N, C-alpha and C positions, 0 to 999 in steps of 0.2 A: 451429534453436532454440539459443539460448545455454544453456550448461550450467554457467556460472560464476556464483556468487553475488557480486553487486556492491553491498554495503551502502553504500559511500561514495556511489554514484550515487543510491541510495534516500534517503540523508540529504540529498543535494543537492536532490532533488526536494521533499522535505519542507520544506527551508529556503525554497525558492522558493514553495511553496504558502502559506507563512505570510504572504507579502507580496502574493500575487496577487489577493486579494480587493479590496485598495485599488486595484490596477490596473484591475480589472473595473469598479468603481464610478466611477472617474474617466475612463474612456474612453467617448467618445460615438460612436465609429466602429464600426458593426456589422461592417464588413469586418475591422477589427483584432481584434474580439472573436471572430469566426469563426476567424481565424488562431490565436488563443489556444486556442480549442476544439480545433483540430487538434493543437496541442502537448499539451494535456491528454489527448486520446485516445491519443496515442503513449505518453505516460507511463503511462496506464492499462494498455496492453498490456505495457509493460516491467515494471511493478510486479506485474502478474498472473503474468508469467513468473517473476519473482523469488520470488513467493510459492510457486510450484510447486517451484522449485529448493531454496528454504530448507526447505520441508516435507520434501522427500526427504532432505536432509542431516540434518535434525532426527530423523526416524524412524530413519535408519540409525545415527546416533550413539546414540540411545536403545536400540536393539536390541543394539548392540555393548557398551554399558555394562551392560545387563541380563545378557547372556551372560557377560561378564567376571566380574561379581559372583557369579552362580550357580556358574560353574565354579570360581572361587576358593574359595568356601565349601564346595563339594562335595569339592574336593581336600583340604581340611582336615577332612573328615568332619562338617561342620556342616550342620544343617538350618536353613532360614530360611523364614519365612512369605512367600508371594508378594507381599503388600502391601509388605513391607520391600524386596524386590528392585525392585519398581516405583518406590518412593520414591527409592531409590538411583539408578536409571536416569534418572528425571526430573531429579534434582539434577545428575547428571553432564552432561546434555544441555541444561541451562537456558539457556546462551548461544545455542544453536541455536534453541530455542523463542523466545527474545527476538528473534532475527533474523526469524523467521517473523511474529511479532506486529507488528514494525515494518513489514514489507512489507505486511501486511494493513491496518494502519492508514493507511499512505500511500495504498494503493489505494482505501480507503473515502473518504479525504479528497478524492482526485481525483474520485470519483463525486459527492460532495456539491458540489464546486466546479463541476463540469460542470452540475449541476442549477441552481446559482445563476447561472451564465453563461447558461444557457437562459432563465431568468426575466428577466435583465437585457436580453438581446437582444429578447425579446418586448415588454418595456416600451418599449424604444427604437423598435421598429417601430410600436407603438401611438402613441407620441408623434409619429412622422413622419406617420402617417395623419391625426392631428388637425391637425398643422401644415399639411399639404397641403390638407386639407378647408377650413381657415380662410383659405385663400389666402396662406399663407406668414407669417401673423402669429399669435403666441400671446397 
């Protein structure tokens, strides 16, 4: 398992996904679409792994920020409400939360693109059946 967060790769996948729907609708080759589906499945696995990595980093950074804030305030003899400490920790780990959300959104986009691809392949197969049934003329 990869243990490094690679946001640039996630952004690259996101960029490719933005143009892939046009590729799906303009391709008449079922084999080419199946190959594309293989790429999408690989990206789904990668983005899922990146979600896991980014969530682990996010939680660790949140815990570190929380502890830092609490111990800093205690050292100065200050009492703080837990909600304030939570808000501080959330604010300090906001970039890590954003990374997780990006990975999650890319993963969901891949899922929806695979569903769209499945629909297009089914439609193409149905068109082929009709074409073959009519003796090669539409």
